N, C-alpha and C positions, 0 to 999 in steps of 0.2 A: 389514554392518560399519559402525561409526560412525567416531569419530575415530581410535582406535588398536585394531588387532586383529592384532598381530604375535605370532609364536611361539605361545604358548598360545592366543591369540585366533584364529590361523589353524588351530591344532590342532582346536579345537572346531567350526570351520566346515568343515573339509575333507571331511567325510562327507555334507554337505548335497547335495540334488539340484541346487541352484544357489546361487551366492554372489553377493550384491549388495554393492558397496562404494561409498562416496562417492568423488568425484574426489580428495579430499585425505586419504582414509583412509591411515594408515600401517600397512602389513601386510607379509606375508612373514616374514622373520626365521626361516626354516626352518632350525633348527640347535639345538645343545645347548650350554649353558654350565655350567661347574663353577667355583664360587668357594670359596676357602678362605682364611682369615686365617693369615698367617705373623706370629706375635707375638714371634719371637725377638729382633729388634732392640728392640722396646718393652720386653720383659722385661729385657734387658741394661741399657737406659737407666734403668729404675727400680730396678735392682739386685735383681730377683726371680728365684729359681730355682724350677722346677717339677719335682717328682718324680712319676712316674706308674707305676701297676701296672695291667697289662691281663690279661684272661683269654684273649686270642687275639692272634696276631701283628698283625692288621690292625684290632684293636678301636679303635685311636686314629687311624684314617684321617682323621677330621674334627677332630682336635685342632688345636692352634695351632702346631705345629712344621712346618717346610717339608716338602714331599713328597720322600721319597728315591726313587731310580730305580725300585725295585720297586713302590712305591705309585703313582708317576706312571704307570707302565706299566699298572697295574690300572685306574686312573681313565680313562686314555685309551682302554682297551679297552671299558669300560662306556659311555663317551661315544660311541665309534664304533658300538656296537651300537644305542644309543638313536637316534643320528642316522640310521643305515640304516633303522631301523624307521619313524621320522618320515617320511623321504623316500619309503619304499615306500608308506606310508599316503596320503601326498599324491598319489603317482603313481596309486594305485588310485582315489582320489576324483576325480582330474582326467582319468582315462582315458589316462594317459601312462605312459612308462617311467621307472624311477628315474634312468636316465642323462639323460633329458630334464629331469627335475626338478632334477638336480644343477646344471644351468646357471643356475638361478634361486634355488638354495638357498645353503648355506654361510653362513647368517645374514644374507644381504643383505636390506635393507628396500626396499620399493617403495611408491610412492603408489598409490592406487586405480586411477588411469589406467594407470600402468606395469604394475600387476598384471593389468589387463585385457589389455593388449598382450602379456603373457607367459603368458596362459592360466591365471592363478591365481584369477581371479574371472570371473563370467559376464556381469555387467551393472554399469553405473555408475548409481547412484541412492541414494535414501535409504530411510527406513522405509516410506513410502507405496508406492514402487516394489517393495520387497521383499514387502509385503503383497499387492499385485496379483499378483505372480509366485507367491506361495504359494497364492492362490486358484486361479490357472490350473493349477498343479501338482496341486491337490486336485480338479480338475474342477468348480470352482464358478464362478459368474458373477463375473468380475472387477470388474464395475461395481456389484454389489450390496453393501450394507453388512451385515456379519455381526457378532454380538457379539464383542468382543475383551476378553479378560481379561489384565491384566498383573499378574504376581506378582513380588515383593511390590508392593502398591499404591504407586505413586509418591507421594512427598510433594509437596505444592504448593510453589511458590516461597516463599509466605508462611510455611508451616509450617517449611521449612528455615531461613528467616530468623529466625523466632521461637525456634527451637531452637538458634540459633547455629551452624548447619551451613553455614558460608560456604565450605567447601572444595568443595561441589558447585556446579558452574557451571550456571546456568540457561541453556538454549539461547537464550532470549529472555525479555523481560519478560512476565509473565503477561497474558493478555488480560483485558479488562474483564469478560467473561462468567466467566472462571475466578476472578477476584477476587470477583465477586458470588456464585458458587457456594460458594466457600470461606467467605465471610462468612455466608451463610445456614446453612451446615452447622456453623460453629464459634462464631459470635457470637450468643448468645441473650440477649435482654434481657427482663426481667420487671418489670412495674410493681409496686413494693412500697408506695409512698406517692404519693398524688396531691394536689397542692396545690389548695385550693378556688379556684374562679373562674379556673382556668388551663385554657385550651383545649388539648387534646391533638390534634394533627393525625393 
C-alpha cells in the first residue's frame, strides 16, 4: 500500500498472502457508503417541477427525491449485506473472526502503523520491502534481481510535464540517469545542413 488504500484499496489487498503498508499509508475504511442527491430544495428554489413515470415501484430509487421509509429500509438492508460481506472477507483474509474485524471496521481509517498494530497489515515498508516479501513468498532468492514489468508503462516525470499532466505527483525529482535515458529515447537530432569550416564536436 502506498499513500492511500482505504475501503476499495483495502478490498483489493485483503486476499493477499501478506500486506505491506507505509507508516503513513491511510487505510482501513472497512465499510459501505451510499450517497444520493436530494434535489427537492433546489428544484423549489429554481421553481421547477419534475413529473416521473416508472415501470416498477423502486425504479426511481436513485432519483433526486428524498428516500421514503420503504426505500431507506431497502437501501440500509443492501448496505448491511454488503458490509457483512466485506467484513467476512477481511476476516477470512486476516485469519480472524468477523466479530474481531468489527472492532476495527465501521469505516474507521488507520495509518499504516495503526493498521499493523490492529492486524490489518503484516509489515511496514515500501515497494522494495513488498518486492522482497513477494520473492520470499514465491520461494525465490530475495537478494537476486528479477525482471519486473510494470503495466501500463509509467510515464517519466518529463513526459508528464510535457503532456501537461501536473495532477500526477512525482515522488521525487527524476535522477540524472532517468533524464539521460529519457533524452536518449525521445530527443533525436539529425544533421540536415552543415556549415562549411564549422567544427562539429
